[in-house]
Steps between C-alpha positions, in 0.01 A plus 500: 500500500835669484628683807545871454846632585536853642620620157200356310166677463288491817268211563148620441272391788121494528384506864152353535358617832746787541327673796503192725785403731678281244456762231638785705791290616571404137515866404729565800747240375479623142575853623824380655634397156457786258589398149450129568117498513229709338136508604292418189150468649320520832155388612281537809157386613355812662773734637481769229694769684783261589524370143500854368792586730689194381440589137635852555811358672574202272357626168373159370371470147176348623284493814196274550190533716223237515210708366408807302413724796831450677692525176333836434603624845857394438507665154376823646764501776783425258379744237503777758865423569606474136570126520536307173406164656219334302216375725336166411212320665368149561627147533616476139727802551673317788578214261629747245749667733609153619562367150606817315799427269698785659470353851783289641375429851163486675439533873171312548374644831128529444322343794262212437361318199499823298878448456472172311436628147781761488746254658410247234542764231850575628585128517374429146714779356820388669546782750709500817198436717545601864211328678374660813137410432487151643130472422580488127690175529262365765211564269679403176719212611593282203367752244727770643813286502428376148480865381836574665666203327348556157563875505858463620441739787743538787282439809638656820316469829470815713336359813780499754459130567504389140781737417695340781443152360593622150822654635599171664464306173739481202424729208443196275141392570560153363720433803231582755338155497827328582574751776185525707371260763246755623469872573405683818303821477535710811211702642500772766173369644343845467359716779305218667769233517470465876126560528268212581285441186184510712567867582512627142133561434520871604820587304461828314636578148744742660638232728525250217692749283760576767770256387794475743776490233375611157326812365251371243161577346177424686405183313837332526526609866171321581623198303809496720288515813294199388805329345308481170789697356727205579240257359513687169878491517499124545293469181723751322816310601359171373473655150805728499739220597311204349461318831257252643273647770671297771836655404384844617515545876442798733664609825414799717804727533392812693811703429460498119877488451524160325263547210488136391715191460581223257566155646721319248503129429822462702318675791703818470275801580543817298339819628475863395516755781439874501311783663126496438499743212320427167757706306744208529296248291390785272859605431596138439214452256589821314870413467513119488749333460690803622442675830453873551464726802145483641491762771437242773687514829792267553414192707674525835545140613633612838170676562302182437456374852349176380342334198212285609258262325159366588267245349225639274235283666154461347302609805671837523532554122215310330507722193852394411403137477233569236789537255584131506130408489457717188813357333374145554160592354384526139687739269359844567446446873773753578314759290185433708691548822654826378169641383325415829780655701492824302129538568532400864785745568311781324197432715707494819670832412152644444394360839232278343641178651715414798868412475440138602241462222761546227631146538147357524397662173822392325464140611131473410551654152796274432299192592178602321613661170628226270700597189358368173698298250702723268418817697869564569621479140445870421495840664128523431433168670711592800326833538163326474605266779624796701162674465308184591705463817447867589126475457490190719712673769272800498192274522652324803560840661138601446379170649731546801389859555129407489530180700 
């Protein structure tokens, strides 16, 4: 995809999941560069009022809600304000705004497995695909990367860790294999880094969502507290950078200043540093291979009293180590793990299970749901596997609750 210069027409951007933290930060960066970017379409899961406000501000051609009732609410709000934004509904509409011929770039920020189909649609039609939805590649794996290659898409990671790795590598992807010995993903350790694991049974959703460094949505905040977020990032990194599972390592870095590192074959270590602000990787994905102002604060190295690292040991962070177990399993095992985790986190946030039961449910589902041959060769097969894993996780919850 050609890079738009300031004198060319604006890049038209579809933001999938525009009312979430990634989506709102994307719009913030776009707003800092009038004339360079244009909002083509927006989507949300349930926040009708917020999406209506975004439509009035950004005037997209399309807005998408998941069902007819929410779409009707949005239409009514926009009609009352004289908006010309056309409101669409359903999963197919998400694929349409991701693959529309007038779209240049897609921010894929829909949380969970629901983001797979529109991300694939963007990949297959050769878009600049800014991937914030790690579950799409965790679920899709080989199918997703094949779609990127065949469609000629420009795949740009938005997770701060994967963006950091990407920024430390040459622009020519063919050179990556000769450069990398292994990569190191850094992790803050979440709010319970120094808590004894035996004391976590009574953790509340509010405590789990109180991340010490980042402001994120509830699901990803819980994932950070269990370190399942980092487990998904390990799986994502394996696919993004075409690595063997053992080439992806994790260190706890409480300050969240070094976002990740590449250890080269000559043992040089390349790292990307910056303030913990998601607008940095978002701005890089929007402007790659250029760099534009993001709105983030300048990193003051003199204010960094120390940069420390700790081992991500299995006793304290058992969820993290499920990533390597899933990668060593049958194709599709990572989809099983992701599905189980989504159901477990939702149950915890609804106070139906304890915090310490999340890992138990994830591990049991991963070990008991076996992917079938050929199930990962299509979106339909992957979604079937996803649903099987969800049903099994829910059954395990019911058995646990009635035990």
